Backbone as JSON Lines, residues from 0, in Angstrom:
{"i":0,"aa":"M","n":[216.62,-27.64,-97.25],"ca":[215.41,-28.22,-96.72],"c":[214.21,-27.46,-97.24]}
{"i":1,"aa":"N","n":[213.12,-28.1,-97.31],"ca":[211.9,-27.46,-97.79],"c":[211.58,-26.27,-96.9]}
{"i":2,"aa":"I","n":[211.55,-25.08,-97.49],"ca":[211.43,-23.83,-96.76],"c":[210.13,-23.73,-95.97]}
{"i":3,"aa":"R","n":[209.08,-24.37,-96.43],"ca":[207.81,-24.26,-95.72],"c":[207.87,-24.82,-94.31]}
{"i":4,"aa":"H","n":[208.84,-25.69,-94.04],"ca":[208.87,-26.34,-92.73],"c":[210.11,-26.06,-91.91]}
{"i":5,"aa":"A","n":[211.12,-25.44,-92.44],"ca":[212.34,-25.25,-91.67],"c":[213.05,-23.97,-92.06]}
{"i":6,"aa":"S","n":[213.6,-23.33,-91.06],"ca":[214.43,-22.18,-91.36],"c":[215.82,-22.71,-91.73]}
{"i":7,"aa":"K","n":[216.61,-21.85,-92.31],"ca":[217.94,-22.24,-92.75],"c":[218.82,-22.57,-91.54]}
{"i":8,"aa":"V","n":[219.48,-23.7,-91.61],"ca":[220.37,-24.14,-90.54],"c":[221.79,-24.01,-91.07]}
{"i":9,"aa":"T","n":[222.63,-23.24,-90.37],"ca":[224.01,-23.07,-90.81],"c":[225.0,-23.84,-89.95]}
{"i":10,"aa":"D","n":[224.59,-24.22,-88.75],"ca":[225.44,-24.99,-87.84],"c":[225.01,-26.45,-87.9]}
{"i":11,"aa":"P","n":[225.89,-27.36,-88.36],"ca":[225.52,-28.77,-88.47],"c":[224.97,-29.36,-87.17]}
{"i":12,"aa":"A","n":[225.46,-28.88,-86.04],"ca":[224.99,-29.4,-84.76],"c":[223.53,-29.08,-84.52]}
{"i":13,"aa":"Q","n":[223.0,-28.05,-85.17],"ca":[221.62,-27.64,-84.98],"c":[220.65,-28.31,-85.96]}
{"i":14,"aa":"S","n":[221.17,-29.07,-86.89],"ca":[220.29,-29.67,-87.89],"c":[219.53,-30.87,-87.36]}
{"i":15,"aa":"G","n":[219.98,-31.45,-86.27],"ca":[219.35,-32.67,-85.78],"c":[219.75,-33.84,-86.66]}
{"i":16,"aa":"R","n":[219.27,-35.01,-86.31],"ca":[219.6,-36.2,-87.1],"c":[218.86,-36.14,-88.43]}
{"i":17,"aa":"V","n":[219.59,-36.41,-89.49],"ca":[219.05,-36.35,-90.85],"c":[218.95,-37.76,-91.44]}
{"i":18,"aa":"A","n":[217.77,-38.09,-91.92],"ca":[217.58,-39.35,-92.64],"c":[217.91,-39.11,-94.1]}
{"i":19,"aa":"V","n":[218.83,-39.86,-94.63],"ca":[219.14,-39.82,-96.06],"c":[218.4,-41.0,-96.66]}
{"i":20,"aa":"V","n":[217.23,-40.71,-97.25],"ca":[216.4,-41.79,-97.77],"c":[216.81,-42.09,-99.21]}
{"i":21,"aa":"M","n":[217.15,-43.34,-99.44],"ca":[217.7,-43.77,-100.73],"c":[217.19,-45.17,-101.04]}
{"i":22,"aa":"G","n":[217.54,-45.64,-102.24],"ca":[217.18,-47.0,-102.64],"c":[215.73,-47.07,-103.08]}
{"i":23,"aa":"G","n":[214.87,-47.54,-102.19],"ca":[213.46,-47.63,-102.52],"c":[213.13,-48.75,-103.47]}
{"i":24,"aa":"S","n":[211.94,-48.65,-104.05],"ca":[211.42,-49.76,-104.86],"c":[211.24,-49.43,-106.33]}
{"i":25,"aa":"S","n":[211.69,-48.27,-106.78],"ca":[211.5,-47.91,-108.19],"c":[212.53,-48.61,-109.07]}
{"i":26,"aa":"T","n":[212.35,-48.47,-110.36],"ca":[213.31,-49.05,-111.31],"c":[214.65,-48.32,-111.26]}
{"i":27,"aa":"E","n":[214.7,-47.19,-110.58],"ca":[215.93,-46.41,-110.48],"c":[216.65,-46.61,-109.15]}
{"i":28,"aa":"R","n":[216.38,-47.73,-108.51],"ca":[216.95,-48.05,-107.19],"c":[218.48,-47.96,-107.17]}
{"i":29,"aa":"A","n":[219.14,-48.58,-108.14],"ca":[220.61,-48.61,-108.14],"c":[221.2,-47.2,-108.21]}
{"i":30,"aa":"V","n":[220.62,-46.35,-109.04],"ca":[221.11,-44.97,-109.16],"c":[220.9,-44.24,-107.84]}
{"i":31,"aa":"S","n":[219.76,-44.45,-107.2],"ca":[219.46,-43.81,-105.93],"c":[220.44,-44.25,-104.84]}
{"i":32,"aa":"L","n":[220.76,-45.53,-104.79],"ca":[221.71,-46.01,-103.79],"c":[223.08,-45.39,-103.99]}
{"i":33,"aa":"D","n":[223.52,-45.32,-105.23],"ca":[224.83,-44.71,-105.53],"c":[224.83,-43.24,-105.11]}
{"i":34,"aa":"S","n":[223.82,-42.5,-105.52],"ca":[223.72,-41.08,-105.15],"c":[223.61,-40.93,-103.64]}
{"i":35,"aa":"G","n":[222.79,-41.76,-103.03],"ca":[222.56,-41.67,-101.59],"c":[223.81,-41.87,-100.77]}
{"i":36,"aa":"H","n":[224.63,-42.84,-101.16],"ca":[225.88,-43.07,-100.41],"c":[226.81,-41.86,-100.53]}
{"i":37,"aa":"N","n":[226.82,-41.22,-101.69],"ca":[227.64,-40.02,-101.87],"c":[227.11,-38.86,-101.01]}
{"i":38,"aa":"V","n":[225.79,-38.68,-100.97],"ca":[225.19,-37.63,-100.14],"c":[225.48,-37.9,-98.67]}
{"i":39,"aa":"L","n":[225.31,-39.14,-98.24],"ca":[225.56,-39.5,-96.85],"c":[227.0,-39.19,-96.45]}
{"i":40,"aa":"A","n":[227.95,-39.56,-97.3],"ca":[229.36,-39.28,-97.0],"c":[229.62,-37.78,-96.92]}
{"i":41,"aa":"A","n":[229.01,-37.0,-97.82],"ca":[229.21,-35.55,-97.81],"c":[228.63,-34.92,-96.55]}
{"i":42,"aa":"L","n":[227.45,-35.34,-96.15],"ca":[226.83,-34.8,-94.94],"c":[227.66,-35.13,-93.71]}
{"i":43,"aa":"K","n":[228.12,-36.38,-93.6],"ca":[228.94,-36.77,-92.46],"c":[230.26,-36.01,-92.43]}
{"i":44,"aa":"A","n":[230.84,-35.76,-93.61],"ca":[232.09,-35.0,-93.69],"c":[231.91,-33.56,-93.18]}
{"i":45,"aa":"R","n":[230.68,-33.06,-93.25],"ca":[230.37,-31.71,-92.74],"c":[229.96,-31.72,-91.28]}
{"i":46,"aa":"G","n":[230.01,-32.87,-90.66],"ca":[229.69,-32.97,-89.25],"c":[228.2,-33.13,-88.94]}
{"i":47,"aa":"I","n":[227.42,-33.52,-89.94],"ca":[225.98,-33.69,-89.76],"c":[225.7,-35.13,-89.34]}
{"i":48,"aa":"D","n":[224.86,-35.28,-88.34],"ca":[224.44,-36.6,-87.88],"c":[223.43,-37.15,-88.88]}
{"i":49,"aa":"A","n":[223.92,-37.94,-89.82],"ca":[223.08,-38.46,-90.91],"c":[223.13,-39.97,-90.92]}
{"i":50,"aa":"Q","n":[222.02,-40.59,-91.33],"ca":[221.93,-42.04,-91.39],"c":[221.16,-42.44,-92.64]}
{"i":51,"aa":"A","n":[221.6,-43.51,-93.28],"ca":[220.92,-44.04,-94.47],"c":[219.65,-44.77,-94.07]}
{"i":52,"aa":"I","n":[218.59,-44.56,-94.87],"ca":[217.32,-45.26,-94.7],"c":[216.92,-45.75,-96.09]}
{"i":53,"aa":"D","n":[216.57,-47.01,-96.2],"ca":[216.23,-47.6,-97.49],"c":[214.72,-47.61,-97.71]}
{"i":54,"aa":"G","n":[214.24,-46.65,-98.48],"ca":[212.84,-46.64,-98.92],"c":[211.88,-45.93,-97.98]}
{"i":55,"aa":"I","n":[210.69,-45.7,-98.52],"ca":[209.67,-44.92,-97.83],"c":[209.09,-45.63,-96.6]}
{"i":56,"aa":"P","n":[208.73,-46.91,-96.67],"ca":[208.17,-47.54,-95.47],"c":[209.11,-47.47,-94.26]}
{"i":57,"aa":"A","n":[210.39,-47.77,-94.47],"ca":[211.36,-47.72,-93.36],"c":[211.51,-46.28,-92.85]}
{"i":58,"aa":"L","n":[211.49,-45.32,-93.76],"ca":[211.59,-43.92,-93.35],"c":[210.41,-43.51,-92.49]}
{"i":59,"aa":"L","n":[209.21,-43.83,-92.93],"ca":[208.01,-43.43,-92.17],"c":[207.99,-44.07,-90.79]}
{"i":60,"aa":"D","n":[208.42,-45.33,-90.7],"ca":[208.5,-45.98,-89.39],"c":[209.49,-45.24,-88.48]}
{"i":61,"aa":"A","n":[210.66,-44.89,-89.03],"ca":[211.68,-44.2,-88.24],"c":[211.22,-42.8,-87.83]}
{"i":62,"aa":"L","n":[210.51,-42.11,-88.71],"ca":[210.01,-40.78,-88.38],"c":[208.95,-40.84,-87.28]}
{"i":63,"aa":"R","n":[208.04,-41.79,-87.39],"ca":[207.0,-41.93,-86.36],"c":[207.61,-42.29,-85.01]}
{"i":64,"aa":"A","n":[208.75,-42.98,-85.02],"ca":[209.43,-43.34,-83.78],"c":[210.29,-42.18,-83.25]}
{"i":65,"aa":"G","n":[210.36,-41.1,-84.01],"ca":[211.09,-39.91,-83.56],"c":[212.59,-39.96,-83.76]}
{"i":66,"aa":"H","n":[213.07,-40.8,-84.68],"ca":[214.51,-40.96,-84.87],"c":[215.17,-39.85,-85.69]}
{"i":67,"aa":"F","n":[214.38,-39.05,-86.44],"ca":[214.97,-38.05,-87.33],"c":[214.25,-36.71,-87.22]}
{"i":68,"aa":"A","n":[215.03,-35.65,-87.44],"ca":[214.47,-34.29,-87.41],"c":[214.13,-33.79,-88.8]}
{"i":69,"aa":"R","n":[214.81,-34.32,-89.81],"ca":[214.61,-33.87,-91.18],"c":[215.05,-34.96,-92.15]}
{"i":70,"aa":"V","n":[214.69,-34.77,-93.43],"ca":[214.94,-35.8,-94.45],"c":[215.66,-35.21,-95.64]}
{"i":71,"aa":"F","n":[216.72,-35.89,-96.06],"ca":[217.37,-35.59,-97.34],"c":[216.9,-36.67,-98.3]}
{"i":72,"aa":"N","n":[216.04,-36.29,-99.24],"ca":[215.44,-37.24,-100.17],"c":[216.34,-37.42,-101.39]}
{"i":73,"aa":"I","n":[216.87,-38.62,-101.55],"ca":[217.67,-38.93,-102.73],"c":[217.1,-40.15,-103.46]}
{"i":74,"aa":"L","n":[215.8,-40.41,-103.19],"ca":[215.11,-41.46,-103.94],"c":[214.89,-40.99,-105.37]}
{"i":75,"aa":"H","n":[214.77,-41.94,-106.28],"ca":[214.54,-41.62,-107.69],"c":[213.32,-42.38,-108.19]}
{"i":76,"aa":"G","n":[212.56,-41.76,-109.09],"ca":[211.47,-42.45,-109.76],"c":[210.13,-42.29,-109.09]}
{"i":77,"aa":"Q","n":[209.18,-43.06,-109.6],"ca":[207.8,-42.99,-109.11],"c":[207.42,-44.3,-108.42]}
{"i":78,"aa":"H","n":[206.19,-44.38,-107.99],"ca":[205.66,-45.58,-107.33],"c":[206.57,-46.03,-106.2]}
{"i":79,"aa":"G","n":[206.73,-45.18,-105.22],"ca":[207.62,-45.49,-104.11],"c":[209.03,-45.0,-104.33]}
{"i":80,"aa":"G","n":[209.22,-44.31,-105.43],"ca":[210.55,-43.83,-105.76],"c":[210.91,-42.52,-105.1]}
{"i":81,"aa":"G","n":[209.94,-41.75,-104.69],"ca":[210.26,-40.53,-103.95],"c":[210.3,-39.25,-104.73]}
{"i":82,"aa":"E","n":[210.11,-39.3,-106.04],"ca":[210.14,-38.08,-106.85],"c":[208.77,-37.63,-107.32]}
{"i":83,"aa":"D","n":[207.75,-38.4,-107.04],"ca":[206.44,-38.15,-107.65],"c":[205.43,-37.44,-106.76]}
{"i":84,"aa":"G","n":[205.86,-36.94,-105.62],"ca":[204.97,-36.21,-104.73],"c":[204.4,-37.04,-103.6]}
{"i":85,"aa":"V","n":[204.48,-38.35,-103.7],"ca":[203.92,-39.22,-102.66],"c":[204.7,-39.06,-101.35]}
{"i":86,"aa":"L","n":[206.01,-39.18,-101.4],"ca":[206.83,-39.01,-100.2],"c":[206.69,-37.59,-99.66]}
{"i":87,"aa":"Q","n":[206.69,-36.61,-100.55],"ca":[206.57,-35.23,-100.13],"c":[205.27,-35.0,-99.36]}
{"i":88,"aa":"G","n":[204.18,-35.6,-99.83],"ca":[202.91,-35.48,-99.14],"c":[202.94,-36.11,-97.76]}
{"i":89,"aa":"A","n":[203.56,-37.26,-97.65],"ca":[203.68,-37.91,-96.35],"c":[204.5,-37.06,-95.38]}
{"i":90,"aa":"L","n":[205.61,-36.49,-95.88],"ca":[206.45,-35.66,-95.02],"c":[205.74,-34.38,-94.61]}
{"i":91,"aa":"E","n":[204.98,-33.8,-95.54],"ca":[204.21,-32.6,-95.21],"c":[203.2,-32.92,-94.11]}
{"i":92,"aa":"S","n":[202.53,-34.06,-94.21],"ca":[201.51,-34.4,-93.21],"c":[202.13,-34.64,-91.84]}
{"i":93,"aa":"L","n":[203.39,-35.06,-91.81],"ca":[204.09,-35.27,-90.55],"c":[204.86,-34.03,-90.08]}
{"i":94,"aa":"H","n":[204.81,-32.96,-90.87],"ca":[205.52,-31.7,-90.57],"c":[207.03,-31.91,-90.43]}
{"i":95,"aa":"V","n":[207.57,-32.73,-91.33],"ca":[209.01,-33.02,-91.33],"c":[209.65,-32.27,-92.49]}
{"i":96,"aa":"P","n":[210.65,-31.43,-92.21],"ca":[211.34,-30.72,-93.31],"c":[212.11,-31.7,-94.2]}
{"i":97,"aa":"Y","n":[212.15,-31.36,-95.5],"ca":[212.81,-32.24,-96.46],"c":[213.41,-31.42,-97.59]}
{"i":98,"aa":"T","n":[214.33,-32.04,-98.3],"ca":[214.96,-31.39,-99.45],"c":[214.07,-31.53,-100.67]}
{"i":99,"aa":"G","n":[214.25,-30.64,-101.62],"ca":[213.58,-30.77,-102.9],"c":[212.28,-30.01,-102.99]}
{"i":100,"aa":"S","n":[211.57,-30.25,-104.07],"ca":[210.31,-29.58,-104.35],"c":[209.2,-30.13,-103.48]}
{"i":101,"aa":"G","n":[208.09,-29.38,-103.42],"ca":[206.92,-29.8,-102.67],"c":[206.11,-30.83,-103.44]}
{"i":102,"aa":"V","n":[204.91,-31.08,-102.93],"ca":[204.04,-32.12,-103.48],"c":[203.69,-31.85,-104.94]}
{"i":103,"aa":"L","n":[203.13,-30.69,-105.22],"ca":[202.68,-30.38,-106.58],"c":[203.84,-30.33,-107.57]}
{"i":104,"aa":"G","n":[204.91,-29.64,-107.2],"ca":[206.07,-29.55,-108.09],"c":[206.67,-30.91,-108.39]}
{"i":105,"aa":"S","n":[206.73,-31.75,-107.39],"ca":[207.27,-33.1,-107.6],"c":[206.37,-33.92,-108.49]}
{"i":106,"aa":"A","n":[205.07,-33.9,-108.21],"ca":[204.13,-34.69,-109.02],"c":[204.12,-34.23,-110.46]}
{"i":107,"aa":"L","n":[204.11,-32.94,-110.68],"ca":[204.06,-32.41,-112.04],"c":[205.36,-32.68,-112.79]}
{"i":108,"aa":"S","n":[206.49,-32.46,-112.15],"ca":[207.76,-32.64,-112.86],"c":[208.06,-34.1,-113.13]}
{"i":109,"aa":"M","n":[207.47,-35.01,-112.38],"ca":[207.69,-36.44,-112.64],"c":[207.02,-36.87,-113.94]}
{"i":110,"aa":"D","n":[205.98,-36.19,-114.34],"ca":[205.25,-36.53,-115.56],"c":[205.67,-35.56,-116.67]}
{"i":111,"aa":"K","n":[206.57,-36.02,-117.51],"ca":[207.15,-35.15,-118.54],"c":[206.1,-34.63,-119.53]}
{"i":112,"aa":"T","n":[205.11,-35.44,-119.85],"ca":[204.07,-35.01,-120.79],"c":[203.26,-33.87,-120.2]}
{"i":113,"aa":"R","n":[202.81,-34.01,-118.97],"ca":[202.04,-32.93,-118.33],"c":[202.89,-31.68,-118.15]}
{"i":114,"aa":"S","n":[204.15,-31.85,-117.79],"ca":[205.05,-30.7,-117.64],"c":[205.17,-29.92,-118.94]}
{"i":115,"aa":"K","n":[205.38,-30.63,-120.02],"ca":[205.52,-29.96,-121.32],"c":[204.22,-29.24,-121.7]}
{"i":116,"aa":"R","n":[203.09,-29.84,-121.39],"ca":[201.81,-29.18,-121.7],"c":[201.62,-27.91,-120.86]}
{"i":117,"aa":"V","n":[202.05,-27.94,-119.61],"ca":[202.0,-26.72,-118.79],"c":[202.9,-25.66,-119.39]}
{"i":118,"aa":"W","n":[204.11,-26.03,-119.76],"ca":[205.03,-25.06,-120.38],"c":[204.42,-24.45,-121.63]}
{"i":119,"aa":"Q","n":[203.85,-25.3,-122.48],"ca":[203.23,-24.79,-123.7],"c":[202.09,-23.83,-123.39]}
{"i":120,"aa":"S","n":[201.29,-24.14,-122.38],"ca":[200.17,-23.27,-122.03],"c":[200.65,-21.91,-121.52]}
{"i":121,"aa":"L","n":[201.87,-21.86,-121.02],"ca":[202.45,-20.61,-120.54],"c":[203.26,-19.89,-121.62]}
{"i":122,"aa":"G","n":[203.3,-20.48,-122.81],"ca":[204.03,-19.88,-123.91],"c":[205.53,-20.1,-123.85]}
{"i":123,"aa":"L","n":[205.98,-21.05,-123.03],"ca":[207.42,-21.33,-122.93],"c":[207.86,-22.22,-124.08]}
{"i":124,"aa":"S","n":[209.04,-21.98,-124.55],"ca":[209.59,-22.76,-125.66],"c":[209.98,-24.15,-125.17]}
{"i":125,"aa":"T","n":[209.55,-25.15,-125.89],"ca":[209.91,-26.53,-125.58],"c":[209.95,-27.31,-126.91]}
{"i":126,"aa":"P","n":[210.88,-28.22,-127.05],"ca":[210.96,-28.98,-128.29],"c":[209.67,-29.74,-128.58]}
{"i":127,"aa":"T","n":[209.42,-29.97,-129.86],"ca":[208.27,-30.76,-130.29],"c":[208.36,-32.14,-129.64]}
{"i":128,"aa":"F","n":[207.21,-32.68,-129.26],"ca":[207.2,-34.0,-128.64],"c":[205.97,-34.76,-129.06]}
{"i":129,"aa":"A","n":[206.0,-36.05,-128.81],"ca":[204.84,-36.91,-129.04],"c":[204.7,-37.81,-127.84]}
{"i":130,"aa":"A","n":[203.51,-37.84,-127.27],"ca":[203.23,-38.77,-126.18],"c":[202.67,-40.05,-126.8]}
{"i":131,"aa":"L","n":[203.33,-41.13,-126.57],"ca":[202.92,-42.4,-127.16],"c":[202.11,-43.21,-126.15]}
{"i":132,"aa":"P","n":[200.94,-43.68,-126.57],"ca":[200.12,-44.48,-125.65],"c":[200.75,-45.86,-125.45]}
{"i":133,"aa":"R","n":[200.52,-46.42,-124.28],"ca":[200.99,-47.79,-124.03],"c":[200.14,-48.76,-124.81]}
{"i":134,"aa":"G","n":[200.77,-49.65,-125.55],"ca":[200.07,-50.71,-126.25],"c":[198.86,-50.27,-127.03]}
{"i":135,"aa":"A","n":[199.03,-49.31,-127.93],"ca":[197.91,-48.8,-128.73],"c":[197.26,-49.94,-129.5]}
{"i":136,"aa":"P","n":[195.94,-50.12,-129.33],"ca":[195.26,-51.23,-130.02],"c":[195.3,-51.05,-131.53]}
{"i":137,"aa":"G","n":[195.44,-52.18,-132.22],"ca":[195.41,-52.18,-133.68],"c":[196.69,-51.73,-134.34]}
{"i":138,"aa":"S","n":[197.75,-51.56,-133.56],"ca":[199.01,-51.15,-134.18],"c":[200.11,-52.12,-133.75]}
{"i":139,"aa":"G","n":[201.07,-52.3,-134.61],"ca":[202.21,-53.14,-134.28],"c":[203.07,-52.45,-133.24]}
{"i":140,"aa":"P","n":[204.01,-53.17,-132.65],"ca":[204.79,-52.63,-131.54],"c":[205.55,-51.34,-131.87]}
{"i":141,"aa":"G","n":[205.99,-51.2,-133.1],"ca":[206.79,-50.03,-133.43],"c":[206.09,-48.97,-134.27]}
{"i":142,"aa":"Q","n":[204.84,-49.21,-134.67],"ca":[204.17,-48.28,-135.59],"c":[204.03,-46.88,-135.01]}
{"i":143,"aa":"A","n":[203.62,-46.77,-133.76],"ca":[203.44,-45.44,-133.15],"c":[204.78,-44.72,-133.01]}
{"i":144,"aa":"V","n":[205.82,-45.47,-132.68],"ca":[207.15,-44.88,-132.55],"c":[207.64,-44.36,-133.9]}
{"i":145,"aa":"H","n":[207.48,-45.16,-134.94],"ca":[207.92,-44.75,-136.28],"c":[207.13,-43.54,-136.78]}
{"i":146,"aa":"A","n":[205.82,-43.54,-136.54],"ca":[205.0,-42.4,-136.96],"c":[205.43,-41.13,-136.24]}
{"i":147,"aa":"A","n":[205.7,-41.23,-134.95],"ca":[206.15,-40.05,-134.18],"c":[207.51,-39.58,-134.67]}
{"i":148,"aa":"A","n":[208.39,-40.49,-134.97],"ca":[209.73,-40.12,-135.47],"c":[209.63,-39.4,-136.81]}
{"i":149,"aa":"R","n":[208.73,-39.86,-137.7],"ca":[208.55,-39.18,-138.99],"c":[208.01,-37.76,-138.78]}
{"i":150,"aa":"R","n":[207.09,-37.61,-137.82],"ca":[206.49,-36.29,-137.57],"c":[207.49,-35.33,-136.93]}
{"i":151,"aa":"I","n":[208.27,-35.82,-135.96],"ca":[209.2,-34.96,-135.22],"c":[210.48,-34.75,-136.0]}
{"i":152,"aa":"G","n":[210.98,-35.8,-136.6],"ca":[212.26,-35.72,-137.29],"c":[213.42,-36.08,-136.37]}
{"i":153,"aa":"F","n":[214.6,-36.19,-136.98],"ca":[215.79,-36.56,-136.23],"c":[216.71,-35.36,-136.11]}
{"i":154,"aa":"P","n":[217.53,-35.29,-135.07],"ca":[217.67,-36.24,-133.98],"c":[216.49,-36.13,-133.0]}
{"i":155,"aa":"L","n":[216.27,-37.2,-132.25],"ca":[215.22,-37.19,-131.23],"c":[215.65,-38.03,-130.05]}
{"i":156,"aa":"I","n":[214.96,-37.84,-128.95],"ca":[215.24,-38.58,-127.72],"c":[213.96,-39.29,-127.32]}
{"i":157,"aa":"V","n":[214.06,-40.51,-126.87],"ca":[212.93,-41.27,-126.38],"c":[213.09,-41.44,-124.87]}
{"i":158,"aa":"K","n":[212.1,-40.97,-124.13],"ca":[212.13,-41.1,-122.67],"c":[210.78,-41.59,-122.18]}
{"i":159,"aa":"P","n":[210.8,-42.43,-121.15],"ca":[209.53,-42.77,-120.53],"c":[208.92,-41.52,-119.89]}
{"i":160,"aa":"A","n":[207.61,-41.38,-119.96],"ca":[206.96,-40.16,-119.45],"c":[207.15,-39.98,-117.95]}
{"i":161,"aa":"C","n":[207.21,-41.04,-117.2],"ca":[207.28,-40.92,-115.73],"c":[208.44,-41.67,-115.12]}
{"i":162,"aa":"E","n":[209.52,-41.79,-115.83],"ca":[210.76,-42.36,-115.3],"c":[211.89,-41.45,-115.75]}
{"i":163,"aa":"G","n":[213.08,-41.66,-115.24],"ca":[214.15,-40.74,-115.52],"c":[215.09,-41.13,-116.64]}
{"i":164,"aa":"S","n":[215.16,-42.4,-116.99],"ca":[216.17,-42.84,-117.92],"c":[215.72,-42.74,-119.37]}
{"i":165,"aa":"S","n":[216.66,-42.4,-120.25],"ca":[216.38,-42.31,-121.69],"c":[216.54,-43.67,-122.34]}
């Protein structure tokens, strides 16, 4: 659980009811549901009172109604996906302990381009990369990709800057 809001709980009976928030509205919904069901089963096998909640709106309603003591966040992606700092900010404002990084860490790590620039500014080693603009005017659909590939060389990986899948 996020250390800023909760001390370590070693007895499952003392953890209170845990919301396992999964699914959501991001493009990574299916992955989140699969992961979430596995987390839910593992928590229940340890004797933790856990319940599945689908997405941020349902979670916030349940938290305001007092149904949960803490949150296990297994949402994926941005824009309601739960990895971009938005959910973390809501949980912080409600003083609800949660798993994972805080607001700033989540927001920064969701944006791969900004993360790499922070690493570079700190002198950390990171592979060469190119941030490609969406729909660059005056260029064909693949021109920016081909130019970046020539500059970087092969092998290379193409990933969306703010999503998880390659």
